[in-house]
ZAMARGU-4260 file (C-alpha; in steps of 0.2 Angstrom, whole numbers, plus 5000, padded with zeros to 4 digits):
<rodrens>
0) 5000/4999/5000 | 5006/5017/4995 | 5000/5033/5006 | 5000/5050/4998 | 5000/5066/5006
5) 4995/5075/4989 | 4976/5080/4989 | 4965/5070/4977 | 4961/5087/4968 | 4963/5089/4949
10) 4973/5073/4948 | 4986/5078/4959 | 4986/5062/4970 | 4987/5051/4954 | 5002/5062/4947
15) 5011/5060/4963 | 5008/5041/4963 | 5015/5039/4946 | 5030/5051/4950 | 5034/5042/4966
20) 5033/5024/4958 | 5043/5029/4943 | 5056/5037/4956 | 5057/5021/4967 | 5058/5010/4951
25) 5071/5021/4944 | 5062/5023/4927 | 5056/5039/4918 | 5040/5045/4923 | 5034/5042/4905
30) 5036/5023/4909 | 5022/5022/4922 | 5004/5023/4917 | 4988/5023/4927 | 4976/5010/4919
35) 4962/5011/4932 | 4956/5019/4947 | 4958/5037/4942 | 4945/5043/4955 | 4946/5028/4967
40) 4958/5024/4981 | 4963/5009/4973 | 4974/5010/4957 | 4981/4999/4945 | 4996/5005/4936
45) 5009/4998/4922 | 5026/5001/4921 | 5034/4998/4903 | 5046/4984/4903 | 5041/4977/4920
50) 5029/4963/4926 | 5017/4965/4939 | 5027/4954/4950 | 5043/4963/4947 | 5034/4979/4951
55) 5027/4972/4968 | 5044/4966/4973 | 5052/4982/4970 | 5040/4992/4978 | 5040/4980/4995
60) 5028/4971/5004 | 5010/4978/5005 | 4998/4980/5020
</rodrens>
């Protein structure tokens, strides 16, 4: 689980999430895409060139 401090206004929280993931994985921000959950607390993302398992492992255990 990733908790953000950015407010969910005008996509600020989504943008913050994508920047965080990109930085944590060491990939360009353009490689991270929000697939589902634009207005939900639960998001689905894709990282270009990464499997879902590799992303989960790189980001660490969830709650």
